[in-house]
DRENFI-984759 format. One record per residue (C-alpha): x, y, z; residue in one letter. Coordinates in Angstrom, 3 decimals. Example, Ala and Ser with C-alpha at 12.3 -4.5 7.8 and 13.67 -1.06 7.14 Angstrom:
# DRENFI-984759
+----------+----------+----------+------+
:       c1 :       c2 :       c3 : rest :
+----------+----------+----------+------+
:   12.300 :   -4.500 :    7.800 :    a :
:   13.670 :   -1.060 :    7.140 :    s :
+----------+----------+----------+------+
# end
This chain:
# DRENFI-984759
+----------+----------+----------+------+
:       c1 :       c2 :       c3 : rest :
+----------+----------+----------+------+
:  -15.407 :   19.678 :   50.502 :    x :
:  -16.686 :   16.624 :   51.914 :    x :
:  -14.974 :   13.933 :   54.347 :    x :
:  -14.421 :   10.528 :   53.146 :    x :
:  -12.361 :    7.345 :   53.395 :    x :
:  -11.160 :    5.395 :   50.324 :    x :
:  -12.042 :    1.715 :   50.459 :    x :
:  -10.741 :   -1.244 :   48.151 :    x :
:  -12.403 :   -4.418 :   47.683 :    x :
:   -9.677 :   -6.096 :   45.765 :    x :
:   -5.689 :   -6.133 :   46.127 :    x :
:   -4.662 :   -3.311 :   43.944 :    x :
:   -8.226 :   -2.728 :   42.844 :    x :
:  -10.032 :    0.662 :   42.103 :    x :
:  -10.621 :    2.815 :   45.317 :    x :
:  -14.014 :    3.964 :   45.987 :    x :
:  -15.167 :    6.684 :   48.604 :    x :
:  -17.676 :    6.232 :   51.324 :    x :
:  -18.783 :    8.444 :   54.226 :    x :
:  -16.958 :    7.669 :   57.390 :    x :
:  -20.237 :    8.662 :   59.486 :    x :
:  -18.182 :   10.872 :   61.918 :    x :
:  -16.124 :    7.760 :   62.685 :    x :
:  -12.331 :    7.558 :   62.290 :    x :
:  -10.762 :    4.869 :   60.381 :    x :
:   -7.136 :    3.742 :   59.950 :    x :
:   -5.266 :    2.502 :   56.761 :    x :
:   -5.830 :   -1.235 :   56.425 :    x :
:   -8.821 :   -1.588 :   58.715 :    x :
:  -11.298 :   -3.917 :   57.314 :    x :
:  -14.961 :   -2.510 :   57.491 :    x :
:  -18.429 :   -3.673 :   56.111 :    x :
:  -20.198 :   -1.292 :   53.624 :    x :
:  -23.199 :   -1.475 :   51.357 :    x :
:  -22.338 :   -1.489 :   47.596 :    x :
:  -24.626 :   -1.952 :   44.464 :    x :
:  -23.569 :   -5.424 :   44.726 :    x :
:  -24.773 :   -5.896 :   48.226 :    x :
:  -23.009 :   -5.960 :   51.363 :    x :
:  -19.378 :   -6.276 :   50.990 :    x :
:  -16.209 :   -6.393 :   53.212 :    x :
:  -13.530 :   -3.884 :   52.051 :    x :
:  -10.117 :   -2.530 :   53.248 :    x :
:   -9.416 :    0.946 :   54.087 :    x :
:   -7.149 :    2.261 :   51.461 :    x :
:   -6.981 :    5.848 :   52.506 :    x :
:   -8.087 :    7.241 :   55.958 :    x :
:  -10.252 :    9.990 :   56.676 :    x :
:   -9.440 :   12.754 :   54.394 :    x :
:  -11.497 :   15.616 :   52.486 :    x :
:  -11.881 :   15.840 :   48.788 :    x :
:  -13.789 :   18.265 :   46.467 :    x :
:  -17.539 :   17.584 :   46.106 :    x :
:  -17.018 :   17.171 :   42.182 :    x :
:  -14.891 :   14.047 :   43.006 :    x :
:  -17.708 :   12.427 :   44.891 :    x :
:  -20.443 :   10.361 :   42.964 :    x :
:  -23.509 :   10.931 :   44.963 :    x :
:  -25.375 :    9.650 :   47.009 :    x :
:  -22.153 :    8.752 :   49.031 :    x :
:  -22.891 :    5.779 :   51.109 :    x :
:  -22.015 :    5.279 :   54.808 :    x :
:  -19.890 :    2.805 :   56.343 :    x :
:  -22.004 :    0.343 :   58.287 :    x :
:  -19.328 :   -0.834 :   60.932 :    x :
:  -15.795 :   -2.005 :   61.394 :    x :
:  -15.444 :   -5.718 :   60.855 :    x :
:  -15.159 :   -8.319 :   63.678 :    x :
:  -13.822 :  -11.717 :   63.955 :    x :
:  -17.190 :  -13.272 :   62.632 :    x :
:  -16.929 :  -11.409 :   59.658 :    x :
:  -13.240 :  -12.387 :   58.911 :    x :
:  -14.494 :  -16.073 :   59.310 :    x :
:  -17.270 :  -15.159 :   56.479 :    x :
:  -14.600 :  -13.926 :   54.315 :    x :
:  -12.236 :  -17.027 :   54.489 :    x :
:  -15.347 :  -19.321 :   54.032 :    x :
:  -16.251 :  -17.214 :   50.714 :    x :
:  -12.696 :  -17.817 :   49.381 :    x :
:  -12.806 :  -21.560 :   49.976 :    x :
:  -16.247 :  -21.420 :   48.249 :    x :
:  -14.700 :  -19.378 :   45.427 :    x :
:  -11.938 :  -21.854 :   44.962 :    x :
:  -14.569 :  -24.838 :   44.911 :    x :
:  -16.833 :  -23.061 :   42.479 :    x :
:  -14.083 :  -22.305 :   40.147 :    x :
:  -13.060 :  -26.132 :   39.842 :    x :
:  -16.688 :  -27.105 :   39.498 :    x :
:  -17.564 :  -24.513 :   36.862 :    x :
:  -14.250 :  -25.255 :   34.849 :    x :
:  -15.389 :  -28.963 :   34.879 :    x :
:  -19.007 :  -28.037 :   33.619 :    x :
:  -17.388 :  -25.766 :   30.999 :    x :
:  -15.530 :  -28.647 :   29.568 :    x :
:  -18.523 :  -31.120 :   29.638 :    x :
:  -20.666 :  -28.570 :   27.947 :    x :
:  -17.973 :  -27.910 :   25.154 :    x :
:  -18.132 :  -24.131 :   25.768 :    x :
:  -15.408 :  -21.883 :   24.143 :    x :
:  -14.535 :  -19.920 :   27.069 :    x :
:  -11.711 :  -19.852 :   29.697 :    x :
:  -12.771 :  -19.233 :   33.297 :    x :
:  -10.406 :  -16.581 :   34.947 :    x :
:  -11.719 :  -15.853 :   38.493 :    x :
:  -14.831 :  -16.404 :   40.617 :    x :
:  -15.988 :  -13.961 :   43.451 :    x :
:  -18.613 :  -14.376 :   46.243 :    x :
:  -20.292 :  -11.479 :   47.561 :    x :
:  -19.702 :  -11.059 :   51.393 :    x :
:  -23.415 :  -11.694 :   52.279 :    x :
:  -23.673 :  -14.751 :   49.637 :    x :
:  -26.262 :  -13.087 :   47.662 :    x :
:  -24.388 :  -13.419 :   44.433 :    x :
:  -21.415 :  -15.406 :   42.748 :    x :
:  -19.528 :  -13.669 :   39.810 :    x :
:  -17.877 :  -15.829 :   36.970 :    x :
:  -15.159 :  -14.046 :   35.140 :    x :
:  -14.242 :  -15.525 :   31.856 :    x :
:  -12.651 :  -14.794 :   28.637 :    x :
:  -13.568 :  -15.814 :   25.029 :    x :
:  -12.937 :  -14.585 :   21.416 :    x :
:  -16.689 :  -14.875 :   20.568 :    x :
:  -19.909 :  -14.436 :   22.328 :    x :
:  -20.901 :  -17.410 :   24.567 :    x :
:  -24.312 :  -19.129 :   25.229 :    x :
:  -23.876 :  -19.854 :   28.815 :    x :
:  -27.549 :  -20.234 :   29.813 :    x :
:  -27.269 :  -23.896 :   30.445 :    x :
:  -24.207 :  -23.415 :   32.622 :    x :
:  -25.889 :  -20.762 :   34.707 :    x :
:  -28.660 :  -23.005 :   35.398 :    x :
:  -26.261 :  -25.664 :   36.703 :    x :
:  -24.248 :  -23.240 :   38.781 :    x :
:  -27.531 :  -21.804 :   40.324 :    x :
:  -28.795 :  -25.305 :   40.983 :    x :
:  -25.429 :  -26.074 :   42.563 :    x :
:  -24.894 :  -22.988 :   44.964 :    x :
:  -28.763 :  -21.831 :   45.339 :    x :
:  -27.671 :  -18.127 :   44.817 :    x :
:  -27.683 :  -15.463 :   42.040 :    x :
:  -25.265 :  -16.362 :   39.135 :    x :
:  -23.647 :  -13.696 :   37.105 :    x :
:  -21.337 :  -14.419 :   34.153 :    x :
:  -19.045 :  -11.674 :   32.934 :    x :
:  -16.996 :  -11.487 :   29.891 :    x :
:  -13.649 :   -9.405 :   30.385 :    x :
:  -10.670 :   -8.422 :   28.334 :    x :
:   -7.200 :   -9.516 :   28.059 :    x :
:   -6.128 :   -6.378 :   30.109 :    x :
:   -8.403 :   -7.366 :   32.978 :    x :
:   -7.139 :  -11.030 :   32.902 :    x :
:   -3.557 :   -9.667 :   33.525 :    x :
:   -4.578 :   -7.336 :   36.303 :    x :
:   -6.507 :  -10.288 :   38.065 :    x :
:   -3.845 :  -13.147 :   37.509 :    x :
:   -0.783 :  -10.972 :   37.566 :    x :
:    2.669 :  -11.917 :   36.151 :    x :
:    5.995 :  -10.602 :   35.054 :    x :
:    6.229 :   -7.928 :   32.241 :    x :
:    8.921 :   -7.597 :   29.396 :    x :
:   10.807 :   -5.279 :   32.110 :    x :
:   11.191 :   -8.271 :   34.388 :    x :
:    9.006 :   -6.748 :   36.983 :    x :
:    5.465 :   -7.695 :   38.097 :    x :
:    2.710 :   -6.159 :   35.964 :    x :
:    1.831 :   -2.594 :   36.763 :    x :
:   -1.838 :   -3.315 :   36.612 :    x :
:   -1.588 :   -6.054 :   39.054 :    x :
:    0.739 :   -3.876 :   41.526 :    x :
:   -0.451 :   -0.479 :   41.771 :    x :
:   -2.673 :    0.754 :   38.701 :    x :
:   -6.145 :    1.467 :   40.118 :    x :
:   -7.596 :    1.623 :   36.578 :    x :
:   -6.910 :    1.350 :   32.882 :    x :
:   -6.393 :    4.487 :   30.833 :    x :
:   -6.287 :    4.916 :   26.934 :    x :
:   -2.796 :    4.297 :   25.567 :    x :
:   -1.846 :    5.267 :   21.910 :    x :
:    0.916 :    4.740 :   19.362 :    x :
:    1.674 :    8.416 :   19.279 :    x :
:    2.770 :    8.063 :   22.625 :    x :
:    5.432 :    5.787 :   21.807 :    x :
:    6.716 :    7.921 :   18.970 :    x :
:    6.882 :   10.928 :   21.198 :    x :
:    8.744 :    9.036 :   23.690 :    x :
:   11.282 :    8.026 :   21.043 :    x :
:   10.447 :    4.157 :   21.453 :    x :
:   10.198 :    1.768 :   18.409 :    x :
:    7.152 :    1.236 :   16.826 :    x :
:    7.751 :   -2.386 :   16.594 :    x :
:    4.576 :   -4.037 :   18.387 :    x :
:    6.748 :   -6.411 :   20.086 :    x :
:    8.657 :   -3.750 :   21.801 :    x :
:    5.861 :   -1.593 :   23.055 :    x :
:    3.337 :   -4.400 :   23.969 :    x :
:    2.743 :   -6.006 :   27.360 :    x :
:    2.219 :   -9.613 :   27.976 :    x :
:   -1.462 :   -9.148 :   27.540 :    x :
:   -0.890 :   -8.007 :   24.017 :    x :
:   -1.920 :   -4.502 :   24.375 :    x :
:    0.100 :   -1.373 :   24.410 :    x :
:    2.166 :   -0.978 :   27.539 :    x :
:    0.358 :    1.037 :   30.504 :    x :
:    3.523 :    2.541 :   31.420 :    x :
:    3.407 :    4.669 :   27.974 :    x :
:    0.432 :    6.408 :   29.839 :    x :
:    1.817 :    7.275 :   33.048 :    x :
:    5.038 :    8.443 :   31.790 :    x :
:    3.532 :   10.471 :   29.142 :    x :
:    3.250 :   13.678 :   31.106 :    x :
:    6.879 :   13.814 :   32.015 :    x :
:    7.695 :   13.326 :   28.311 :    x :
:    5.530 :   16.024 :   27.242 :    x :
:    7.132 :   18.526 :   29.718 :    x :
:   10.670 :   17.567 :   28.668 :    x :
:    9.753 :   17.865 :   24.910 :    x :
:    8.545 :   21.519 :   25.535 :    x :
:   11.903 :   22.310 :   27.079 :    x :
:   14.237 :   20.357 :   24.762 :    x :
:   14.820 :   21.402 :   21.166 :    x :
:   13.801 :   18.587 :   18.746 :    x :
:   15.803 :   17.128 :   16.016 :    x :
:   15.908 :   19.884 :   12.765 :    x :
:   15.348 :   22.740 :   15.276 :    x :
:   17.795 :   25.714 :   14.743 :    x :
:   19.610 :   26.778 :   18.047 :    x :
:   22.416 :   29.249 :   19.129 :    x :
:   25.085 :   27.799 :   21.124 :    x :
:   28.539 :   29.286 :   22.659 :    x :
:   30.193 :   28.026 :   19.659 :    x :
:   27.662 :   29.434 :   17.090 :    x :
:   24.475 :   28.717 :   15.357 :    x :
:   23.483 :   25.188 :   14.346 :    x :
:   20.937 :   22.513 :   13.792 :    x :
:   19.789 :   19.820 :   16.114 :    x :
:   20.814 :   16.403 :   14.610 :    x :
:   20.189 :   14.330 :   18.024 :    x :
:   17.976 :   14.927 :   21.044 :    x :
:   17.843 :   13.010 :   24.314 :    x :
:   14.755 :   13.948 :   26.306 :    x :
:   15.613 :   12.140 :   29.518 :    x :
:   19.360 :   13.150 :   29.645 :    x :
:   18.835 :   16.603 :   28.178 :    x :
:   21.962 :   16.468 :   25.914 :    x :
:   21.616 :   17.415 :   22.273 :    x :
:   23.972 :   16.958 :   19.356 :    x :
:   24.111 :   20.131 :   17.274 :    x :
:   25.783 :   20.455 :   13.623 :    x :
:   27.454 :   23.885 :   13.548 :    x :
:   26.916 :   26.058 :   10.621 :    x :
:   30.328 :   27.056 :   10.670 :    x :
:   31.764 :   23.710 :   10.657 :    x :
:   28.897 :   21.604 :    8.440 :    x :
:   31.449 :   18.703 :    7.867 :    x :
:   32.511 :   18.119 :   11.462 :    x :
:   31.140 :   15.733 :   13.732 :    x :
:   28.036 :   17.322 :   15.638 :    x :
:   28.981 :   19.088 :   18.991 :    x :
:   27.014 :   17.999 :   22.271 :    x :
:   25.567 :   20.395 :   24.509 :    x :
:   23.067 :   20.116 :   27.495 :    x :
:   19.646 :   21.777 :   26.725 :    x :
:   20.044 :   24.722 :   28.954 :    x :
:   23.146 :   25.647 :   27.278 :    x :
:   21.514 :   26.505 :   24.025 :    x :
:   18.919 :   29.053 :   22.845 :    x :
:   16.129 :   27.986 :   20.593 :    x :
:   15.795 :   30.352 :   17.562 :    x :
:   13.373 :   28.005 :   15.249 :    x :
:   11.538 :   24.956 :   16.668 :    x :
:   11.092 :   22.029 :   14.234 :    x :
:    7.524 :   20.929 :   14.216 :    x :
:    6.740 :   17.473 :   15.467 :    x :
:    5.659 :   15.194 :   12.319 :    x :
:    3.533 :   12.392 :   13.425 :    x :
:    2.306 :   11.462 :    9.934 :    x :
:    3.655 :    7.990 :   10.233 :    x :
:    2.137 :    7.302 :   13.500 :    x :
:   -1.197 :    5.984 :   13.628 :    x :
:   -2.792 :    7.641 :   16.458 :    x :
:   -4.947 :    4.665 :   17.872 :    x :
:   -5.863 :    4.198 :   21.399 :    x :
:   -6.426 :    1.280 :   23.527 :    x :
:   -8.810 :    0.949 :   26.501 :    x :
+----------+----------+----------+------+
# end
């Protein structure tokens, strides 16, 4: 086991582990650390705690120090510089006629690098743009092409549920999502019903999947043979969330199916899940 602190560099961004170097830090505290991008100012997302060695990516870098008032001023200055650089870059993109959409600009804490995030349907020759930006800001320039899910996480918005995007609120990272998940959760396979504003499959399909898999194990599927207090029958309808199932009884095949709670029936023969019509494709 090793003692670590979790640090986040963006709001709702991924949490990275650092060595507290025998110091104690509180959640929400600003600290200065060394990263692969250089010196950065981050926020403590999880205070001192221990984790298993296999969860750590070695070498684990130490926190340099807590942030002071001067560091806070530098961060504020960088935010203003990012806004100015965004407007300047957008203007140059239009002048150069580049088929790209600028999404966000980041300036590292020590000012050694500026990162420009953009989207485009094709590859973009931005060499001339980089020369202009490097000449304007006298620092290293990096252009990064990102996907639609990353754009949604950066700029935020409202999902089809009416709530803010999960990716911009609490999801640290993206996980593969598949059509098979939607079918197992009993959802319509209409793309417009199971896709987010970004056009990709809903992220919530993934983080709800474990619960649906558990409920599917303890709830008889449609077509399964079960014994009930009123006799044996076949499941005609099953609701995983409520646990209510409808059973067509063998002794009353023409009658309306009787409703039972899943704990009130005993499984005799389980119907295998048929996913032949579901294309098991995943989205990163």
